[in-house]
C-alpha positions, 0 to 999 in steps of 0.5 A: 499500500505504501508503494501505491501512495508514492506512485499517486503523488505528483509534483510539478513537471519541468514544463510547468516550472519553466512556464511560471518562471517565464510568466514572472519574468514577463511581469517583472520586465513590465514592472521595471519599465513602469517604475523607471517611467515613474521616477523620470516623471517624478524628476520632471515634476520635482524640477517644475516645482523648483522652477515655480520656487524661483518664479515665486522668488522673482515675483517677490523681488519685483514687488520689492523693486516696485516699492522702492522705485515708486511703482515703476515695474522693472523689465526682465533684465533690470529685475534679474540685475536687481535680484542678483546684484549687490543689494539687500534683495540678492540673498532674498532671491537667491535664484541659483540655490533651491537646495542641493537636489537641483542644478538650476541655471537662471539667465536673462534675456528680453522679454524673459528670464529663463530658468532651466533645471538640468539635474535632479538628485544627481541625475541628468534630465533629458530634456532639461526642464525650462520655465520662463518668467516675464517681468511686469515692465517687459 
């Protein structure tokens, strides 16, 4: 009777094990691709948040400029110079520093100030995330 029980016990066949491994491999490949896509999207959104932070700082400096200059709005180059020059508002604006997680470059032109983020958490962004701020007098 003992031999009969051993003959009726069945395990997994080699083909079944290979099929399960193949299915697990496909699922992990799809999940890894989705995970990488989500991390890239999160980096882009974080860069957009850093750009919004710089825009907020520029807006604050612009209102301070207008208070000092009797309500006359600055052009974008004037605002950039005011925000980065040797005055009391340079430290308040601190345009190129939004923490160690971002590599931010702020440049001026007419009519916009351009804010570019090209690295988040030491990972290059491709393409760079770019925002623009137009001063009230531009």
